[in-house]
C-alpha positions as CSV (number, residue, x, y, z in Angstrom):
1,M,-154.6,-109.1,-167.1
2,G,-151.6,-110.4,-166.8
3,Q,-150.1,-108.8,-164.0
4,A,-149.1,-110.8,-161.1
5,A,-151.1,-109.5,-158.1
6,S,-148.8,-107.6,-155.5
7,A,-147.7,-109.2,-152.5
8,P,-149.5,-107.6,-149.0
9,A,-147.2,-105.7,-146.9
10,H,-147.2,-107.3,-143.5
11,V,-146.3,-104.9,-140.9
12,S,-145.7,-106.6,-137.4
13,L,-145.1,-104.5,-134.1
14,T,-142.4,-105.6,-131.8
15,G,-141.6,-103.7,-128.8
16,G,-143.5,-100.2,-130.6
17,S,-141.3,-100.4,-133.4
18,A,-142.8,-101.2,-137.1
19,R,-140.5,-103.5,-139.0
20,L,-141.2,-104.2,-142.3
21,C,-141.8,-108.0,-143.7
22,N,-141.6,-107.2,-147.6
23,P,-138.2,-106.4,-147.6
24,N,-138.8,-104.7,-151.2
25,L,-141.0,-101.9,-149.2
26,E,-139.5,-98.9,-147.4
27,I,-141.3,-97.5,-144.7
28,H,-140.4,-94.7,-142.7
29,P,-141.5,-94.8,-138.9
30,I,-144.6,-92.5,-138.2
31,R,-143.4,-89.3,-136.2
32,S,-146.6,-87.1,-134.4
33,V,-146.5,-83.8,-135.5
34,S,-145.5,-82.8,-131.9
35,A,-142.8,-84.6,-131.6
36,A,-141.2,-83.4,-134.9
37,S,-141.6,-79.9,-134.4
38,E,-139.9,-80.6,-130.4
39,T,-136.4,-79.0,-129.9
40,F,-134.6,-80.8,-127.8
41,P,-132.4,-79.2,-125.6
42,A,-128.7,-78.8,-125.8
43,D,-126.4,-79.9,-123.5
44,P,-124.7,-77.8,-120.6
45,P,-121.1,-76.2,-121.5
46,P,-118.5,-77.5,-120.4
47,D,-117.1,-76.4,-116.1
48,Y,-113.8,-75.5,-117.1
49,T,-113.6,-74.7,-113.6
50,S,-113.9,-78.2,-112.4
51,E,-110.1,-78.7,-113.9
52,I,-108.5,-76.2,-111.7
53,P,-107.0,-77.8,-108.3
54,D,-109.1,-76.8,-105.1
55,E,-105.9,-75.1,-103.7
56,C,-105.8,-72.9,-106.8
57,L,-109.0,-72.5,-106.6
58,A,-108.6,-71.3,-102.9
59,L,-105.6,-69.2,-103.9
60,I,-107.9,-67.3,-106.6
61,F,-110.8,-67.0,-103.9
62,Q,-108.0,-65.2,-101.5
63,S,-107.2,-62.8,-103.8
64,V,-110.2,-61.4,-104.2
65,S,-112.8,-58.8,-101.9
66,S,-114.7,-60.3,-98.8
67,G,-117.9,-59.5,-100.7
68,D,-116.7,-61.2,-103.8
69,R,-115.9,-64.3,-102.0
70,K,-119.3,-64.1,-100.5
71,R,-120.8,-64.3,-104.2
72,C,-118.6,-67.1,-105.3
73,S,-119.6,-69.4,-102.7
74,L,-122.7,-69.8,-104.4
75,V,-121.9,-70.7,-107.3
76,S,-121.6,-74.1,-106.7
77,R,-121.6,-76.9,-104.0
78,R,-117.8,-77.2,-104.1
79,W,-116.7,-73.8,-104.8
80,L,-119.1,-73.6,-101.2
81,A,-116.7,-75.8,-99.4
82,V,-113.2,-74.2,-101.0
83,E,-114.1,-70.7,-99.9
84,G,-115.1,-72.2,-96.7
85,Q,-112.0,-74.4,-96.2
86,S,-109.6,-71.4,-97.4
87,R,-110.9,-68.7,-95.5
88,Q,-108.4,-67.5,-92.9
89,R,-110.1,-64.3,-92.0
90,L,-113.6,-63.8,-90.0
91,A,-114.9,-61.2,-88.2
92,L,-118.6,-62.0,-86.1
93,N,-120.7,-60.6,-84.2
94,A,-120.7,-61.7,-80.8
95,S,-124.2,-61.4,-79.4
96,A,-125.2,-64.7,-77.4
97,E,-127.9,-65.6,-80.5
98,V,-124.7,-66.5,-82.1
99,A,-123.9,-69.1,-79.6
100,V,-126.2,-71.9,-81.1
101,H,-124.5,-71.2,-84.5
102,L,-121.2,-71.4,-83.9
103,P,-120.7,-75.3,-84.1
104,V,-121.9,-74.9,-87.7
105,L,-120.1,-72.1,-88.3
106,F,-117.1,-73.7,-87.8
107,N,-117.4,-76.9,-89.5
108,R,-117.7,-74.7,-92.5
109,F,-114.7,-72.5,-92.1
110,D,-111.9,-74.9,-90.1
111,S,-108.8,-73.2,-91.5
112,V,-109.6,-69.9,-89.5
113,T,-106.4,-68.2,-87.8
114,K,-107.4,-64.5,-87.9
115,L,-110.4,-63.6,-86.1
116,A,-112.8,-60.6,-84.8
117,L,-115.6,-61.0,-82.2
118,R,-117.6,-57.8,-81.9
119,C,-120.5,-57.4,-79.2
120,D,-122.2,-54.1,-79.5
121,R,-123.1,-52.4,-76.5
122,K,-127.0,-53.1,-76.3
123,S,-126.1,-56.3,-76.5
124,V,-124.9,-59.9,-74.5
125,S,-122.4,-61.1,-75.2
126,L,-120.8,-64.5,-76.0
127,N,-119.7,-66.2,-72.5
128,D,-116.8,-68.6,-71.7
129,D,-118.5,-71.4,-73.2
130,A,-118.6,-70.0,-76.7
131,L,-115.3,-69.0,-76.3
132,T,-113.6,-72.2,-75.0
133,L,-115.8,-73.8,-77.8
134,I,-114.3,-71.4,-80.4
135,S,-110.9,-72.0,-79.2
136,R,-111.3,-75.9,-79.6
137,R,-112.1,-75.6,-83.1
138,C,-109.4,-73.0,-83.8
139,R,-106.8,-74.2,-82.4
140,N,-104.5,-72.7,-85.0
141,L,-105.3,-69.0,-84.3
142,T,-102.4,-66.6,-84.4
143,R,-104.7,-63.2,-84.1
144,L,-107.7,-62.6,-82.0
145,K,-109.4,-59.2,-81.5
146,L,-112.2,-59.1,-79.0
147,R,-114.5,-55.8,-78.9
148,G,-117.5,-55.7,-75.9
149,C,-117.6,-59.3,-74.9
150,R,-118.5,-58.5,-71.7
151,E,-119.5,-62.2,-70.3
152,I,-116.2,-63.5,-71.1
153,T,-114.2,-63.9,-67.6
154,D,-110.6,-65.3,-66.2
155,Q,-112.1,-68.9,-66.6
156,G,-113.0,-68.1,-70.5
157,M,-109.6,-66.7,-71.4
158,L,-107.5,-69.7,-69.6
159,S,-109.5,-71.8,-72.1
160,L,-108.1,-69.3,-74.9
161,A,-104.9,-69.7,-73.7
162,T,-104.7,-73.4,-73.3
163,N,-106.5,-74.3,-76.6
164,C,-104.8,-71.7,-78.7
165,K,-101.4,-71.5,-77.7
166,S,-100.0,-69.9,-81.2
167,L,-101.4,-66.6,-81.0
168,R,-99.0,-64.3,-82.2
169,K,-101.3,-61.3,-81.7
170,F,-104.1,-60.3,-78.7
171,S,-106.0,-57.7,-78.7
172,C,-109.4,-56.3,-76.2
173,G,-111.3,-53.7,-75.9
174,S,-114.2,-53.0,-73.2
175,C,-113.7,-56.1,-71.5
176,M,-114.8,-57.6,-68.3
177,F,-112.2,-60.4,-67.1
178,G,-109.0,-59.4,-64.9
179,A,-105.7,-59.9,-64.5
180,K,-105.7,-63.5,-64.0
181,G,-107.4,-64.4,-67.1
182,M,-104.6,-61.7,-69.1
183,N,-101.5,-63.6,-66.8
184,A,-103.3,-66.5,-68.4
185,L,-102.8,-65.5,-71.6
186,L,-98.8,-64.4,-71.2
187,D,-98.1,-67.7,-69.4
188,N,-99.0,-69.8,-72.4
189,C,-99.0,-67.9,-75.3
190,T,-95.4,-68.4,-76.1
191,S,-95.5,-66.9,-79.6
192,L,-97.2,-63.4,-78.2
193,E,-95.8,-60.6,-80.4
194,E,-98.4,-58.0,-80.1
195,L,-100.7,-56.7,-77.5
196,S,-103.2,-54.3,-77.2
197,V,-105.5,-53.4,-74.1
198,K,-108.3,-50.9,-74.2
199,R,-110.8,-50.0,-71.5
200,L,-110.5,-53.5,-69.7
201,R,-112.5,-52.7,-66.9
202,G,-111.5,-56.3,-64.8
203,I,-108.7,-54.5,-63.4
204,N,-109.8,-51.1,-61.8
205,D,-109.6,-52.3,-58.3
206,G,-107.4,-49.6,-57.6
207,F,-104.1,-50.5,-55.6
208,A,-105.2,-54.3,-54.7
209,A,-105.2,-55.1,-58.6
210,E,-103.0,-58.2,-59.0
211,P,-100.1,-57.3,-61.4
212,I,-100.1,-58.5,-64.9
213,G,-96.9,-60.1,-66.5
214,P,-94.0,-60.5,-67.1
215,G,-95.5,-63.6,-68.4
216,A,-93.5,-67.3,-68.7
217,A,-94.4,-67.4,-72.4
218,A,-94.5,-64.3,-73.7
219,A,-92.0,-62.2,-71.6
220,A,-89.1,-63.1,-74.2
221,S,-91.8,-62.5,-77.9
222,L,-93.6,-59.5,-77.1
223,K,-92.8,-56.7,-79.4
224,S,-95.4,-54.4,-79.0
225,I,-97.7,-53.3,-75.9
226,T,-100.4,-51.1,-76.6
227,L,-102.6,-49.7,-73.2
228,K,-105.0,-47.4,-73.8
229,E,-108.1,-45.7,-71.5
230,L,-107.2,-47.8,-68.7
231,Y,-108.0,-46.9,-64.7
232,N,-105.0,-48.8,-63.1
233,G,-102.5,-49.4,-66.1
234,Q,-99.3,-49.4,-63.9
235,C,-100.4,-52.9,-63.2
236,F,-98.7,-53.7,-66.4
237,G,-95.4,-53.0,-65.0
238,P,-93.7,-56.0,-64.6
239,L,-95.1,-57.0,-67.9
240,I,-93.6,-54.0,-69.7
241,A,-90.2,-54.1,-67.5
242,G,-89.8,-57.9,-68.3
243,S,-90.4,-58.0,-72.1
244,K,-86.8,-57.9,-73.2
245,N,-87.8,-57.7,-76.9
246,L,-89.8,-54.9,-76.3
247,K,-89.6,-52.8,-79.4
248,T,-93.4,-50.7,-79.6
249,L,-94.7,-49.1,-76.4
250,K,-98.2,-47.2,-76.4
251,I,-100.1,-46.2,-73.6
252,L,-102.8,-43.6,-74.6
253,R,-105.2,-41.6,-72.1
254,C,-104.1,-43.9,-68.8
255,L,-105.2,-42.4,-65.4
256,G,-102.1,-42.5,-62.6
257,D,-98.4,-41.3,-62.7
258,W,-96.4,-42.9,-65.2
259,D,-93.0,-41.6,-64.2
260,R,-91.8,-44.6,-62.1
261,L,-92.8,-46.8,-64.2
262,L,-90.7,-45.5,-67.3
263,E,-87.9,-45.5,-64.6
264,T,-87.8,-49.3,-64.8
265,I,-87.6,-49.6,-68.3
266,A,-84.5,-47.4,-67.7
267,V,-83.0,-49.3,-65.6
268,R,-82.5,-52.4,-67.6
269,K,-81.1,-52.4,-71.5
270,N,-83.6,-52.2,-73.6
271,C,-84.1,-52.5,-77.5
272,L,-87.2,-49.6,-77.5
273,S,-87.5,-47.9,-81.3
274,E,-91.1,-46.5,-80.2
275,I,-92.7,-45.0,-77.9
276,H,-95.9,-42.9,-77.5
277,L,-97.5,-41.1,-75.0
278,E,-100.9,-39.6,-74.9
279,R,-102.4,-37.5,-72.3
280,L,-100.8,-39.1,-69.5
281,Q,-99.4,-37.7,-66.3
282,V,-95.6,-38.1,-67.3
283,S,-93.1,-35.4,-66.4
284,D,-89.6,-34.5,-67.3
285,S,-88.4,-37.4,-65.3
286,G,-90.4,-39.5,-67.2
287,L,-88.5,-38.3,-70.5
288,M,-85.1,-38.3,-69.4
289,S,-85.8,-42.0,-68.4
290,I,-86.9,-42.6,-72.0
291,S,-83.9,-40.8,-72.9
292,K,-81.8,-43.7,-72.1
293,C,-83.2,-45.9,-75.1
294,P,-80.4,-45.4,-77.0
295,E,-82.3,-47.0,-80.4
296,L,-85.4,-44.8,-79.9
297,E,-85.9,-43.9,-84.0
298,I,-90.2,-42.6,-83.2
299,L,-91.2,-40.9,-80.7
300,H,-95.1,-39.4,-80.1
301,L,-95.8,-36.7,-77.0
302,V,-99.1,-35.8,-77.0
303,K,-101.2,-33.5,-74.5
304,A,-98.2,-34.2,-71.6
305,P,-98.5,-31.2,-69.9
306,D,-96.0,-31.3,-67.6
307,C,-93.3,-31.7,-69.9
308,S,-90.9,-28.9,-71.3
309,N,-87.9,-28.3,-72.6
310,D,-85.8,-30.1,-70.0
311,G,-87.5,-33.5,-71.5
312,I,-87.2,-33.0,-75.1
313,V,-83.1,-32.1,-74.7
314,A,-82.3,-35.0,-72.9
315,I,-84.3,-37.3,-75.6
316,A,-82.8,-35.7,-78.2
317,E,-79.0,-35.8,-77.0
318,N,-79.2,-39.3,-76.0
319,C,-81.4,-40.8,-78.8
320,R,-80.0,-39.8,-81.9
321,L,-81.5,-42.5,-84.2
322,L,-85.0,-40.1,-84.3
323,R,-86.4,-40.3,-87.1
324,K,-90.0,-39.2,-86.5
325,V,-90.8,-36.8,-83.7
326,H,-94.8,-35.9,-83.0
327,I,-95.3,-33.2,-80.2
328,D,-98.4,-31.7,-79.1
329,G,-97.1,-29.0,-76.8
330,W,-101.2,-28.4,-75.8
331,R,-100.3,-24.8,-76.0
332,T,-98.6,-24.7,-72.5
333,N,-95.3,-22.9,-74.2
334,R,-93.3,-25.5,-72.1
335,I,-91.6,-26.7,-75.4
336,G,-90.1,-24.1,-77.9
337,D,-87.2,-23.2,-79.5
338,E,-84.9,-24.7,-77.0
339,G,-85.9,-28.3,-77.6
340,I,-86.7,-27.7,-81.2
341,I,-82.7,-26.6,-81.7
342,A,-82.0,-29.3,-79.6
343,I,-83.6,-32.4,-82.0
344,A,-82.1,-29.7,-84.6
345,K,-78.8,-30.2,-83.3
346,N,-78.4,-33.8,-82.5
347,T,-80.7,-36.2,-84.9
348,P,-79.5,-35.7,-88.5
349,N,-81.4,-38.9,-89.4
350,L,-84.9,-36.9,-88.5
351,V,-87.6,-37.5,-91.9
352,E,-90.8,-36.6,-90.2
353,L,-91.4,-33.5,-87.8
354,V,-94.7,-32.8,-86.4
355,L,-95.2,-29.7,-84.0
356,I,-99.1,-28.8,-83.0
357,G,-99.6,-26.0,-80.0
358,V,-95.7,-25.3,-80.1
359,N,-94.4,-22.1,-81.1
360,P,-90.9,-22.3,-82.9
361,S,-89.7,-19.1,-84.1
362,S,-87.5,-18.8,-87.4
363,I,-84.4,-19.2,-84.9
364,S,-85.3,-22.7,-84.4
365,L,-86.4,-23.4,-87.7
366,M,-83.2,-22.9,-89.6
367,A,-81.7,-24.8,-87.3
368,L,-83.9,-27.7,-88.7
369,A,-83.3,-26.5,-91.9
370,S,-79.6,-26.1,-91.8
371,N,-79.1,-29.7,-89.8
372,C,-81.8,-32.0,-90.6
373,Q,-81.0,-32.5,-94.7
374,K,-83.0,-35.5,-94.6
375,L,-86.2,-34.0,-93.3
376,E,-89.1,-35.0,-95.8
377,R,-92.5,-34.5,-94.1
378,L,-93.0,-31.0,-91.7
379,A,-96.6,-30.4,-90.2
380,L,-96.8,-27.3,-88.2
381,C,-100.3,-26.6,-86.5
382,G,-101.9,-24.0,-83.9
383,S,-98.9,-22.0,-83.6
384,E,-98.8,-18.6,-83.1
385,T,-95.6,-17.4,-83.8
386,I,-95.4,-19.5,-87.2
387,G,-95.8,-16.4,-89.9
388,D,-94.5,-15.4,-93.7
389,V,-91.2,-15.4,-92.4
390,E,-90.7,-18.9,-91.1
391,I,-92.7,-20.3,-93.9
392,S,-89.9,-18.2,-96.0
393,C,-87.3,-19.6,-94.1
394,I,-88.5,-23.2,-94.7
395,A,-89.5,-22.8,-98.3
396,A,-85.8,-21.2,-98.8
397,K,-83.5,-24.0,-96.4
398,C,-86.0,-27.4,-96.6
399,T,-84.6,-28.2,-100.0
400,A,-85.5,-32.6,-99.5
401,L,-89.1,-31.4,-97.9
402,R,-91.3,-33.3,-100.1
403,K,-94.8,-33.1,-98.1
404,L,-95.9,-29.8,-95.7
405,C,-98.8,-29.4,-93.5
406,I,-99.5,-25.6,-92.5
407,K,-102.9,-25.3,-90.1
408,A,-104.0,-23.3,-88.2
409,C,-101.0,-20.6,-88.2
410,R,-101.1,-16.8,-89.0
411,V,-99.5,-17.1,-92.7
412,T,-100.2,-14.9,-95.5
413,D,-100.6,-15.5,-99.2
414,S,-97.0,-13.5,-98.8
415,G,-96.0,-16.5,-97.5
416,I,-97.1,-19.5,-99.6
417,E,-95.8,-17.4,-102.3
418,R,-92.8,-18.5,-102.3
419,F,-93.5,-21.9,-102.6
420,A,-93.2,-21.4,-106.3
421,F,-89.6,-21.2,-106.6
422,G,-88.6,-23.1,-103.2
423,C,-88.4,-26.4,-101.8
424,P,-87.9,-28.0,-104.8
425,N,-88.6,-31.4,-103.7
426,L,-92.1,-30.6,-102.7
427,V,-94.8,-32.7,-103.9
428,K,-97.9,-31.9,-101.5
429,L,-98.8,-28.9,-99.7
430,K,-101.7,-28.6,-97.6
431,V,-103.0,-25.3,-96.2
432,K,-105.8,-25.5,-93.6
433,K,-107.5,-23.0,-90.9
434,C,-105.3,-19.9,-92.1
435,R,-107.2,-17.0,-92.4
436,G,-104.3,-15.0,-94.3
437,V,-105.0,-17.1,-96.6
438,T,-106.7,-16.8,-100.3
439,G,-108.4,-19.1,-102.4
440,D,-106.9,-16.9,-105.4
441,I,-103.0,-18.3,-104.4
442,A,-104.0,-21.4,-104.9
443,D,-105.1,-21.1,-108.7
444,W,-101.9,-19.4,-108.8
445,L,-99.2,-21.6,-107.0
446,R,-100.9,-24.3,-109.3
447,S,-100.1,-22.7,-112.7
448,R,-96.8,-22.1,-111.5
449,R,-96.0,-25.8,-110.4
450,A,-97.9,-27.7,-112.0
451,A,-96.4,-31.3,-110.7
452,L,-97.6,-30.0,-107.1
453,S,-100.5,-31.2,-104.8
454,V,-102.2,-28.2,-103.3
455,N,-104.5,-28.5,-100.7
456,F,-106.3,-25.2,-99.6
457,D,-109.2,-24.8,-97.6
458,A,-108.9,-21.4,-96.9
459,D,-113.3,-20.6,-95.9
460,E,-112.9,-23.7,-93.4
461,I,-112.5,-22.3,-89.8
462,E,-113.9,-24.7,-87.5
463,P,-114.7,-23.3,-83.7
464,E,-112.5,-26.5,-82.1
465,A,-109.9,-27.0,-79.9
466,L,-106.4,-28.1,-81.4
467,D,-106.1,-32.5,-81.1
468,A,-103.8,-34.7,-82.0
469,S,-105.3,-37.6,-80.1
470,T,-104.9,-41.1,-81.7
471,S,-107.5,-43.6,-81.8
472,D,-105.1,-46.2,-81.5
473,G,-102.0,-44.8,-81.0
474,A,-101.8,-43.7,-84.7
475,I,-102.1,-40.1,-86.0
476,D,-105.1,-39.4,-87.9
477,D,-104.5,-38.6,-91.7
478,R,-105.6,-35.4,-91.8
479,V,-102.4,-34.1,-91.4
480,E,-101.7,-35.7,-95.1
481,F,-98.6,-38.3,-94.9
482,P,-101.3,-41.2,-95.6
483,A,-98.5,-43.1,-97.9
484,I,-95.5,-42.6,-95.7
485,V,-96.6,-42.0,-92.0
486,S,-97.7,-44.9,-90.1
487,G,-99.5,-43.1,-87.3
488,T,-102.1,-40.0,-88.0
489,V,-102.2,-36.6,-86.5
490,N,-106.0,-35.4,-86.0
491,V,-105.2,-31.8,-86.3
492,S,-108.4,-29.6,-85.9
493,D,-108.8,-25.5,-85.2
494,V,-108.0,-23.7,-82.3
495,A,-110.6,-21.4,-82.3
496,S,-112.1,-20.1,-79.1
497,T,-113.0,-16.4,-78.7
498,S,-115.0,-16.1,-75.1
499,N,-113.6,-17.1,-71.7
500,G,-116.0,-19.3,-71.1
501,T,-115.3,-21.5,-74.1
502,R,-112.1,-21.2,-72.7
503,L,-113.1,-23.0,-69.8
504,A,-115.4,-25.3,-71.2
505,N,-112.6,-26.7,-73.1
506,N,-109.9,-26.9,-70.5
507,K,-112.6,-29.1,-68.9
508,S,-113.0,-31.1,-72.2
509,R,-109.5,-31.6,-71.8
510,F,-109.2,-33.1,-68.3
511,S,-112.5,-34.9,-68.5
512,I,-110.6,-38.3,-67.9
513,F,-108.9,-37.1,-64.8
514,A,-112.8,-36.6,-63.7
515,G,-113.5,-36.7,-60.0
516,R,-110.3,-37.4,-59.5
517,S,-108.0,-35.5,-57.0
518,L,-105.3,-34.9,-59.9
519,V,-108.1,-32.4,-61.8
520,A,-107.7,-29.5,-59.1
521,C,-103.9,-30.1,-59.2
522,A,-103.7,-29.8,-62.7
523,F,-106.0,-26.6,-63.1
524,R,-104.2,-25.2,-60.1
525,R,-100.7,-25.8,-62.1
526,L,-101.5,-24.4,-64.8
527,S,-103.5,-21.5,-63.4
528,S,-100.7,-20.2,-62.1
529,S,-98.2,-20.7,-64.9
530,G,-100.3,-18.0,-67.0
531,N,-100.4,-14.1,-66.5
532,G,-104.4,-15.0,-67.0
533,N,-105.1,-12.4,-69.7
534,G,-105.2,-14.7,-72.5
535,N,-102.7,-13.9,-74.4
536,G,-101.1,-16.6,-75.6
537,N,-98.2,-17.5,-72.5
538,G,-98.7,-19.8,-70.0
539,G,-101.3,-22.6,-69.5
540,S,-104.3,-19.9,-69.2
541,N,-105.0,-19.7,-73.0
542,F,-105.9,-23.3,-73.6
543,R,-108.5,-22.9,-76.2
């Protein structure tokens, strides 16, 4: 009807997209229902850690715990690589099955400087080839600890010493290599400062054992030597005597006569400042040799029944720099007031004193309080003469005392009451296995001195022999000097009621000497020194 016909809309499909030929017609692209309803995923959040340099990330890993480091290594490939390259401390199961994985392990951990290899008794350990591979991959090792690696021989130690000349600390226990392997280490490691040897089976050859040391390289660098549970430890004599800068010497539970070796130390100028002697065949002669160490500051003398007041007096009169003294008299009554008074008169810098199995009186304790004005830590354990009078003397006179441990002594509530007003600087009081002390006095003392940490276990009475033995020359924290004491005092109760129990404990104490003539001599000597009636006098009263 006079209207012009509308032109048809032509649609051309090019490349799958619709285009209009008529410019006046607006057509929107066609969407399927499924496409319209689909939600496209958002972009992943940015990884802000990617901007942290690898060096900074490594420092962060070094400040977290070992478990957290392992978890961090699972976050990404980069974190895995950085964690492995920045790990400096590594502990491995040293069983033979691990040997095939060593190349892969040390490809990842290629910056290890502190390594521990441990193998249990029921497994076969890594051998010389494995140790050689490790030494080639870890040429920057500064610390190495071997435990139970019984398949390592002198040849493996030679490879280690040749490849890892930067070692500063070496420790081995229950290994089978011998004197040649040890000498290889001492001849090649010019930076070796600390050496610890425990149960080294390869030197058990009696008098035919090859001497160890002094070492062309380590003689000038060694500062600490620890020997523990060795059958023929005297073969280390040349090393001990030739280490000119030796400061710490620990000889623990080793067989043989040690007086002669200690005499070799005294014939030359030395700078020994710390000596630990535990369960050794050493007498006053050896202690008099130690007295020629003018720089001695720390002395631990544990269960040496041949030592007496004479040796202690000699040390006290000549080693006036003593700061820490631990004495376990093993209830032989050979060390008592005379030795303690000598310590009190000659060591004004004494800050720590531990007396175990020693029977001091109020006379020696008064001398300590009067002369040792810096005494801060005191432990009295297993003494038959420490009662309320002696404790009252300590409370009244030891004004600088900060920590006190009383264990298995004849103390009652009356003596503990004195600390309500005595020892004004006391911050910690520990009383264990004292039958005369009740729990009520503990609550009463806490109410009087709120700032004082009071630890009582009056009901805990254990039938154990008193023991100050140490696992690694240190003192067990049961004496409770954890924040200050470098070592540990393992103090157990004194309780034996029958002669049979006493005899059994006597035998257990000398178990390390079993099978040797020393056993008979020691028991004969100790038996003859006592009166045999079990009244606490003489060596027969070991409980």
